[in-house]
C-alpha positions in Angstrom: 0.0 0.0 0.0 1.5 3.4 -1.1 1.3 6.3 1.3 -1.1 9.1 0.3 1.2 12.1 -0.4 -1.7 14.6 -0.6 -2.1 16.9 2.3 -5.7 17.0 3.5 -6.9 20.5 4.0 -10.1 20.8 6.0 -10.8 24.3 4.8 -13.8 24.5 2.5 -13.5 25.5 -1.2 -13.9 29.3 -1.1 -17.1 30.9 -2.2 -15.9 34.0 -4.0 -19.4 35.4 -4.5 -23.0 34.4 -4.1 -24.5 37.3 -6.2 -22.9 39.0 -9.1 -23.0 42.2 -7.2 -20.5 40.7 -4.7 -17.8 40.5 -7.4 -16.2 43.5 -9.2 -14.3 41.4 -11.7 -10.9 42.8 -10.7 -9.1 39.4 -11.2 -7.2 39.7 -7.9 -8.3 36.2 -6.9 -7.3 34.8 -10.3 -3.9 36.5 -10.1 -3.0 35.3 -6.6 -4.0 31.7 -6.9 -0.9 29.6 -6.5 -2.4 26.6 -8.4 -4.1 28.5 -11.2 -7.4 27.0 -9.9 -9.4 30.1 -10.8 -10.5 31.0 -14.3 -12.4 34.1 -15.3 -15.6 33.2 -17.3 -17.7 35.7 -19.1 -21.4 35.8 -18.4 -24.1 36.4 -21.0 -23.5 40.2 -20.8 -19.7 39.9 -21.3 -18.6 40.5 -17.7 -16.0 38.1 -16.3 -16.5 36.3 -13.0 -14.2 33.9 -11.3 -14.8 30.1 -11.4 -12.9 27.7 -9.1 -11.7 24.3 -10.3 -12.3 22.2 -7.2 -9.8 19.6 -8.4 -6.9 22.2 -8.5 -7.9 24.2 -5.5 -5.8 23.6 -2.4 -8.1 25.7 -0.2 -5.4 28.1 0.9 -8.0 30.9 1.0 -5.6 33.4 -0.6 -8.4 34.4 -3.1 -10.6 35.3 -0.2 -7.9 37.4 1.5 -7.1 39.4 -1.6 -10.7 40.2 -2.6 -11.4 43.9 -2.3 -15.1 43.4 -1.9 -14.6 41.0 1.0 -12.1 43.3 2.6 -14.5 46.2 2.4 -17.2 44.1 4.1 -14.7 43.0 6.8 -13.8 46.6 7.5 -17.4 47.6 7.8 -18.1 44.7 10.1 -15.1 45.5 12.3 -16.2 49.2 12.6 -19.7 48.1 13.7 -18.3 46.2 16.7 
């Protein structure tokens, strides 16, 4: 029996946006991904949105940390406390 060389990461696959309004299409997540697991796909109107390939994603969460929309929401939440 060969050892499993894959490191098991318990982080979930990131959810970059739930609504299109939650993504500005800046490509920061695409650019920072160390495994090129994010592609930018055009919608019917021609706007590009990120799509994560679950097979390539190592769940490092770098895309979540670099997102300017998520950072703005974190800042607002922190100020409300």
